[in-house]
N, C-alpha and C positions, 0 to 999 in steps of 0.2 A: 065562510064567516070566521073571523078571528075568535079564538076561544078566550074568554075573559072571566075574571072572578070579581064580583062587586061586593066589597066590604067597606062600609063607611066608618071612618076613624071616629065619627061622633058616637057611634054605637058603643065603642070602647069607653069613651070619655063620660058616657051617661050611666056607667054603673058596672061595666064588665070587671074592672079591677076590684070593686067591692065584693061582687059575688065570688070572685076567685079567692079573695082573702078569707072568706069563710071556710074554704077548703072542703065544703060538703056537697057541692053540685057543679055541674058543668056550666060554664059561661057560654053565652052565644057563640063567641069566637072559637072556644074549645070545642063545642058541639059541631060547629061548621068544620073545623079542621079534622075532627074525628070522622065525620061523615065523609068528608072528601078523601081522607086517606084509606077508608075502608075498602078493601079490594082493589086499591089503586097502586100504581108503580110511581114512586115519588119523582124520579127524574123526568117522566113524561108529563107532569103537571105544569100547566101554564098559568098565566096571570101573575099574581104577586107571590114571588118566591123569595129565597134568601131568608131574611128574618120574616117568615110568613105568619099570617094571623094564627094564633095559638102557640107560637114559639116564645113570645116575649112577655105576655101579660102577667104570668106568675112572677117572673123576676122583677117586673116593674112594680108590682104590688108590694114586693119586699123592699126594693131600693127607693122607689119614689114615695110610697105611702107609709113605709115603715111597718107594714103588716107582718105579723108573725103567724106562721102556719103551726098547728099543733104537732108536736113531736109525739108519735105513738108511744104509749107507755111500754108496750111489748114490741119486741122485734117482730116485724111483719115480713121481712125478707130474710135471705140466707146470710151466712157469715162467709166472707171471701178473703182470699189472701190480699187482694188489692181491689179497691173501688176507685174508679176514675171518673171524675165529674167532667164531662166534655169529650165527645168522640170525634173531635177534629183531628188534624194530622198529628198534633202534639199528643193528644190522648191516645190515639191508635198506636203511635210510636212508643209511648210508655208501656202500653200493654204488650207490644211485641218484645221490647227490650226486657221487661220484667220476666216474661215467660222464658225468654232465651237464658236468662241468668239464674232462674230458680227451677227450671224443668217444666216438662209438658203437663205435669199434674197441677200446676198453678190454677187457682180458681179466681177469675177475674170478672168483675161487673163493670161495664162502661155505661154511663148515663148521658143522654143528650136531650136537650129541650126541643130540637127540631124533629121533623118526621123523616129525616134522612141523616146519615152520618157524613163525616168529612169536614164539618164546619164550613169555612169559606171555600173549600175545595168541592165545588158543587158541579154535578153533571146535569146538563139539559138535554133532552131528547125531543125530537119532532117526527111526525110522519106526514110528509107533504107529498100529495099526489103519488102515494105509494113508494116514496123514497124516504129511507130512514136517515135522519140527520142528527149528528151528535156534536155537542159543543160544550163550552165551559161557562159556568155562572159565577165564578169566583177566582180563587187562587189559580194563576195562569200557567206558569211554566217552571221547570226545574232550571233555575238560573245559575249559570257558571258552576256546574258540578265539579269542575276541576279544583275549586277552592273549598269544597266541603271538608269538614273534619273527618277524621278517620272513622269515627262512630257513624256519622251520617252517610258516608260513602259505603260503609259496610252494610248498613241497614238497607240501603237501596239495592245492593247486591243480594242480600238475603231474601228480599221480597220479589226478586226476579227482574228488577229493572237495570238494563244495561244501556247507559245513556249514549254510548257510541253508535248504537243502532239508529238513532234519530237522524244521523247523517244520511241514511238511506231513505227514511220515511218522510222527512221534511224537504219539500222541493224549494230549495233556496233561490232558484231562477224562475219560479212559476210566474211571478208578476212581471219581471223584466222581459221574459220571453214573449209575453202578451202585451208589452208596451203599456202596462198599467202603472201610473204613477200616483202621486198624492195630490189632493186638491184642498182648496179652502172654500168654505161656504160662507159668504156674507149674507146674512138674513135681511129680508125686508124690514123686519121689526127693528133692527139696529142700524141698518144702513140705507133704508129707504126703498130698496128693491133687492130681489133675490139675485145673487151672482155667484157662480161657481167657477173658480179659476185655479190654474196650477199653483201649488204651494212651493214657493222658491226656496223656503227655509228647510223643510223636512224631506229632502231627497228627490224633488222633481227632476232636476237635471240628471242626476245619476241613474234614476229608474227609468225615465221615459224619454229623456232628451227634450230639448226645447229651448226657447229663447227667453231669458230672464227679463229683458226689457219689455218684451211683448206681454209676458205674463203680468208683470207689475202694472203695466198700463191698463189692465182690466180691473184692477182693484178699485173699489168705490171710495177712494180717499182723494184729498186735495192734490193738485199737481205738485205743490211744494213738498208734500209728504211722500209722494212717489219718487221725487228726485232725491230726497234724503234717504229713503230706503234703498235705492240703487247705490247711492254713495256708501251706505253702511256695508252692503254686500260686496262692493267691488273694490273698496280702498283698503290697502294694507297699512294700517297706521297704529302706532302706539298712542293711545289716548291719555296716558299718564306718563309723558316723557321725563318729567322733572323729578319723579320719585324713584327711590331705590327699590330693588326687589322686595325687601322686607316691608318698606312702606306701602308698596302696592298691594301686598297680600293683606296687610292690616286694613287698608282702606276698603278693599273688595270685600272683606269679611263683614264689615260693619254697615255697608249700604246694600240696598236691593239691586238686583240686576236692572230692573226697570229704572231706578234712580240713576244708575251708572250710565245707562243709554241716554237718558234725558239730560243729565247734567254734564257728562263728559264727552258723549258722543254727539250731542246736539240733536237727538231724535225727537220729533214731535209726538204727542200722545197718540196720534193716529197709527203711528208705526209701532209704538210700544204695545198698543192694545192688540195688534195683530199677533205679536209674539207672546203676549202675557199668559195665555191659558193653555198653551201647548204642552206645558209641564205638569198640569193638574193630575193627570193619570198616574204620574210617577211619585209626586210629592204631596198631593192633596191640596195644594195651594198654587197660586200663579206666581209669576216672576217678580211681582210686586211685593211678595212676602218671602222671597228667597235671596240669599246673598248673591252678589256679583261674583264672589269666589266660586260658588256652585256653578254659575254660568260659565266660568272659565273651565271648570272640570269637565263640563258637558260640551265644550266646544262651541258655545253660542257666538253669534256675530259680535265683532268689535273686541274679542278677547285673545284671539290667536297671536297677535303682534305685541302682546304686553311684555314679552320677554321674561316671563316668570319661570318657564321650564317646568320640570317635574316637581310636584309637591311631595314633601316627605310626610311620613306618619299617616299616609292615607290608606284606606282599605284597598285591596286588589281591585283594579279596574276590570271591566269586561273584556277579556281577551279570548273568549269563546263566543261562537255565533249564538244568537238567542233562537235556538231551534229545538230545545229539548222539551217537547210539548206533545202530550197525548191529545187526541181529538177532543177529550173531555177535560183538557187541562190537568191540573193536579188532583182532580177526582181520580184519575188513573193511579196516582200514588196512594191515595186513600183506599181505593178498591184493592190494590195490591196487598195492603196490610190487612184488610179484612179477609182476603182469600188466605193469607198466611195464618190468621187466627181461626177462621172458620171455613176451611176448604169446602165443606159440603154446601155452603151457601152460594159459592161462586165457582162454578166448574171451570176447568182449564188449568194450565200450568205455566203459561208464558205471558210475557208482557204484550205480545201480539194478540193472543186469543182473548185477553182481558177486554179488548175494545168492544167486541160484539157479544160477549157473554152477559146474560142477563141475570142479575142477582136475585135470589129468592129471599125476600125480606122476612118471610115467615120463619126462616131458619136462624135469624140473628139472635133470637132470645128463646132458646128451648131449655126447659128445666134440666134435661139430662146433660147439657153441655157445660164443659168447664169454663168456657168463654161465653159471656152473654152481653149483647149490645142492646140496650133498652132505649128506645126512641120515645119521643113525646114525653120525656121525663125530666123535670127541672129540679135541680138540687136547691134546697132552701135552708138547710141547716147541717153544718158539719162540725162535730166536736169529739173530743176524746171521751171514751167511756170512763166511768167513775174510777176504775182501777188503773186507768192509763195504758191498758194493754191492747186496746183496740180503738177504732174510731167508729162513731155512729153517724150515718149519712141519711138524712131525711130528705125525700124527694116527693114532688107532686106529679101524679099522672092521672089524667082523666078527672081532675078535680078532687082527688083523694090523696092523702099522704100515706107514705110508706117509710119504713126504716130498715136499711141494710147495715151490716156491720162489716168492717174490714180490719185486717191487721195493719194495713197501710192504706192511705188515701192520697191520691194525687189530684189536685185541682188544675185541670187543663181547660178551664172555661175562661170566659171573658174576665180579664184581670180585675177590673173595678167592681165587679160584683162580689169578689171574695170577702172583703170586710163586712159586707151585708149578710153573708150566709155563714161566716165563721167568726163567732164572737171572740175566739181566742187570738185573733190577730192583734199584736201590740199597737198602741197608738202611733208610734213613730213609723211603724211599718205601714199603717193605714195611710199616713201622710205621703209616704214614698210612692205607694200604689196610686194615689190620687193625682200625682203630678202629671201624668201622661193622659192624653185623650185620644182615643182611637180615631183613625181617619174614616169618616163616613164615605161610603162607596156604593154605587149602583152599576152593576154590569147587566146589560140588556141584551138578550138574545132575540133576534128578529128573523124568523124564518120566512124567506121569500120564495115565490114560485120560480123565479129566474133572476139572473143578475145582468140582463141585457143593458140596462141603463148604465151600469158601471163600465161595461165593455164599450158602449157608445161614447161615453164621456172620457174614457181611458184613465179612470181612477180606480184604485182599490181601497183607498183610505181618504177620508175627508175630515179635516179639522175645522172647527168652527170658533172663529174669534167672537168674543163677547156672547157666549152661548145662552140661549133660553133654557135649555136642559142639557142634552148631550154636548160635550165639547169635542167629541170625535165619534165617528162610526166607520166601520171597515169590514171588508170581507175577512172571514176567519182565517186562521193559520193554515197554509196548504200542506196538511199532513194526511198521508195515506198509509194505513198499516192494518194488519190483522184482518184483511178482507173488507175493511172500510175504506172507500175511495173518495178523496176530495173532488169536488166538481171540476169537470174538464171542459164544459161547454157552457156559454152564457144562457142557453135555454133550459138549463137544469136548475132545480131547487138548490138553495144553499142557505147558510146562516150568516147574517150581518151582526157584527158585535158592536154595540153601543156603550159608551162609558160616560158616566155622570158622576162627578165629585162636587158636591155643593161647596161653593166657596164665595167670599164676600170681598172681592178685590178693591183696592184703593180706599179702604175704610180705616186703615191704620190698625187693623186687628192682627194679633199674633196668629200663628198657625193653630195653636191649641184653642183660641177663642173662636176661630172660624170653624174648627171641627165640632165644637160643642153646639154652636148655632146650626150647623148643617145637619147634625143629628136629629135635632128637633124638627127641622123642615122635612126630613125624610119620613118621620113617623106621622106626619100630618098630611102627607100626600096619598091620594088614593090611586088605584090602578087606572082609573079613568083620567086622572090628571096626567099620569105618565103617558098613556096611549095617545091622548089628544096632541100632546106636545111632540111625541116621537113622530107621529104621522105628519105634523106640520113641518118639522125640520127635514125629514126625508123627502117629502114632496117638494119643498122649496129648493133643496140641493139638487135633486135628481130629475126634476121635471124636464129639463132640457134634453135628457137622455130618454125620455118617453116613460118615465116611472109614474105610476098611479098607485098610491098606498092602498086604497080600498081594493084594488084589483090584484096587486102584486104581493101584499103581505098576507101570509097564511096564518101566523100566530105570533104572539109576543110573550116572552117570559121576562119579567122584571125581577132580577136578583138584587133585592134591597138589602144592604148591609149598613145599618146605622153605626154599628160597632164593626168597622171594616179593618183596614190595614193596621197592624201594630204601629204605634207611634215611634218615629225615628227622630232623634234630636235635630233641631233646626238651628244651625249656628247663628242665623240672622236674628232670631227672637228668643232663643234659649240661653241660659248662663254659659259663659265660655267654658270649654273643656269638657262639656258633656258629650259622651259618645257611647258606643256599645260597651266599652270596657270601664266607663266611669259615669255613673248617673244614678238617679233615685231608683231606677228599676232593679239594681243590685240589692239594695236594702229591702225593696218591695217583694223580692222573691225568697226571702229567708225562710228556712225550714222552721216548721212549728211542730216539733215532736214527730208524731206519725203522720203528719200532713205536710206535703211538699207541693210546690207550685211549678206548673209546667205549661207555658204557652209562649207564643212569639212575642207577646207584650213583655214578658219577663226577660227576654233577650234584647229588647228594643231593636228588633230586626224582623221585618215583615216578609220573611222568605221561608221556603220549606226547610232549609237546613237550620234556621233559627228555631223553628218548631221542634225539629228532631233533637237538636242540641239541648234544648230546655228539657225534653223528655229524659234524655240520658242523664242530665244533672239531677233531676228529681228522683229517678229510679235509683241512681248511686247513693243519694242521701238516705233513701228509705231502706236500702239494704245494709246500712250500717246499724239498723235497729232490728233486733230480733224478738 
């Protein structure tokens, strides 16, 4: 039987926030989370994870209801050299860098509202038929480490991560050797019947071989649309022949890629619908909300012959393979930093033995330790002490408020909560912080007893046009290291990774408007909602290969991140000229005395090196103050 957690959103709406605001007793959700976590190992918990019940209610009481938690008159916690609010990659990196620069005697407290550290770098584990499965529930891979800053590169080295070793651990030929390609699932709900066919856009020919005409003939679209699609894929044509290079760039920047295909390449909506959602996992919206120029950058159909050539002033492209991936994704990076800070909590000494080492959560927060990671603790008030020589940080744990003091404080939490918990943020800075809206994201880990249906259908990855929930699901990355071995036979258990980014295409909404709406949707969905729709999609797509969800799925972990990816500027809907080096996020991250801000939001860059670089900046700011 699949393991599930049943919590009704209505229970929260009917009074949980109010009981939390009182700060005097446990709410039902906090009590549930506390009971669930007691004696448990967080990575092995299934059901609703990510922003799990008990992790967000306190913050919502502050930000949504405007509730104020009482600041204890007397200091109830210790005085530290540094207090970090948020124990994600940026917060952990700040602790590592601060200790490196001030010495091993530095006393550091890290607070996090979740029952696990790492933020979005989340580790999921399953035990299926006696086989241990490890996978990722958030931050995915170390992307293009060759482009990392000197500080980020050095920190990876200091915590024992040697990225070149992944060339040995990641089997880049795993799927091609087994002739597993990419498929498209057209659902009965959207197309009248369930059809799974080869994906001719995202690598079918290169990975598995096959006939494009035969593949497109199976798509449930009109014959005229099939002909247009084949024309799009086969013809090498400049669709803007009368424009200069500069005019082409200007036009492509101001129209969506969907609009470009329909208006200039003559593609019917049935064709653009097939293409539209394939980019959601990267940008958080579909091609209807992204520029045609971005389509050109990513090599989408109808752009190669435009004659634009290389674009100037662009960030470095991906010239390294996408292989720098621990079995648990960037939870491996977070665990490496925790090992650096608290070696007694996570035995071992290499990036390899890190994979199977089990962390002792009881050792994260010991009174005798100079470094303390305190989970299930939500920061609700951060301010300078009366004499300005310290910061006082009030946090809620178990329904009670506590106050710690630090010589310095780094806010490595969700960026938009900062003005709600730090009254000293100036109004202009609040406005700058409010500009961005995190990308809501759900990473779904599905433990299956075997993957024979994938082998039978010859797919390892399936994308879903006009999706009901997941817009893609796939076999996990083929990484074997440290004694952990990726599945080698279709009759073995493995993990299927599903991705859901709520978006609202073709409604004329900007990316930020879609993210805000999607965040509300995620909070209102129960685990049962997810499970029902996951099973429906997988049964519909894989039934021709003999798949039966009730029989073949062992467990599901839904990693829900309403505040997911850091916002990156969208040239199609944001004001011109906004980028990582020029945008409101720069004013939004300004230092406030002994308080600095470190998170990927503050870098407008949703990657590991963005989080590390933010930490380095914040630590450097604070070390100018004595």
